[in-house]
C-alpha positions in Angstrom: -0.1 0.0 0.1 1.5 3.4 -0.6 2.4 5.4 2.6 0.5 9.2 2.1 2.3 11.9 1.4 2.0 14.4 4.2 2.3 18.4 3.5 5.2 20.2 4.8 5.4 23.9 3.9 5.3 25.8 0.5 7.6 27.7 -1.2 6.2 30.9 -3.1 7.1 31.9 -6.5 6.6 35.7 -7.9 6.2 35.9 -11.4 7.6 39.4 -12.8 5.3 42.1 -10.2 2.7 39.5 -10.0 2.5 37.3 -7.1 1.9 33.8 -8.1 0.2 31.4 -5.9 2.2 29.3 -3.4 3.6 25.6 -4.3 2.5 23.1 -1.4 6.1 21.2 -1.0 5.2 17.1 0.5 7.2 14.5 2.1 7.1 10.9 1.4 8.0 8.5 3.6 10.1 5.1 2.6 11.8 2.5 4.9 15.0 3.9 3.7 15.2 7.4 3.5 12.5 10.4 3.3 11.7 12.5 0.2 10.1 16.0 0.7 9.5 18.2 -3.1 6.8 20.2 -5.4 3.6 18.1 -7.2 3.4 21.2 -9.8 5.2 21.0 -12.6 8.5 22.1 -14.0 9.1 22.5 -10.7 8.2 18.6 -9.1 12.1 17.2 -10.2 13.3 19.5 -7.5 12.9 16.6 -4.6 15.2 17.1 -1.2 16.4 13.5 0.4 18.1 12.2 3.6 17.8 9.9 6.4 15.0 11.9 8.5 12.7 14.8 7.4 15.0 17.7 8.9 17.6 16.2 6.7 15.6 16.0 3.2 14.2 19.3 3.6 18.4 20.5 3.8 18.5 18.5 0.7 15.5 20.2 -0.9 16.6 23.9 -0.6 20.4 23.2 -1.7 19.1 21.6 -4.5 16.1 24.6 -4.9 18.9 27.2 -4.5 20.5 25.1 -7.1 17.8 25.7 -9.7 18.5 29.1 -11.7 16.0 31.7 -9.8 17.1 34.5 -8.3 16.7 34.9 -4.7 14.0 37.9 -5.4 12.0 35.4 -7.4 10.6 33.9 -4.9 10.3 33.3 -1.1 10.5 30.3 1.1 10.7 27.2 1.4 8.5 27.7 4.8 8.0 24.3 6.6 5.5 23.6 8.9 4.6 20.6 11.3 8.0 21.9 13.3 10.7 21.3 10.3 13.8 22.6 11.0 16.4 22.4 7.9 19.3 20.1 9.6 22.6 21.0 7.3 25.7 18.7 7.9 28.2 20.3 10.6 31.1 22.4 9.2 34.6 20.4 8.8 36.3 21.0 11.8 39.6 22.8 11.3 42.9 21.5 10.9 44.7 20.7 14.5 47.6 22.7 15.5 51.3 21.2 15.1 52.5 20.1 18.1 56.1 21.3 18.9 58.6 18.6 18.7 60.2 18.3 21.9 64.4 18.1 21.8 65.7 15.4 23.1 69.3 17.2 23.4 70.3 18.4 26.1 70.2 22.5 26.0 74.0 23.7 25.7 75.6 25.2 28.2 76.0 29.3 28.1 79.4 30.5 29.0 80.1 32.3 32.2 81.3 35.7 32.2 84.2 35.9 34.4 85.0 39.2 34.0 83.8 40.7 37.2 
């Protein structure tokens, strides 16, 4: 039996000076992962996937930004139901190299006997 789609948010596209209708985003849960995407043509090819709905939302946002729309041509995605896009943690900076401890004895300094 197929899973029912869950409404999880929307994206609002502006068509020039006109305000278009919002496009609904739906969540499809499978046993292995979650997929978020719109069902309206031509935007239905942008689908975010991840292990959890939050990871799928972050993947959808990244793919949506790559569609070629300028940032002023749309608003959102606006998420419902407590979905917060979970982005991967930034890479940790490389650890500073530890100074190498010398094993040789320190050199003896000459004694000034001019006094």
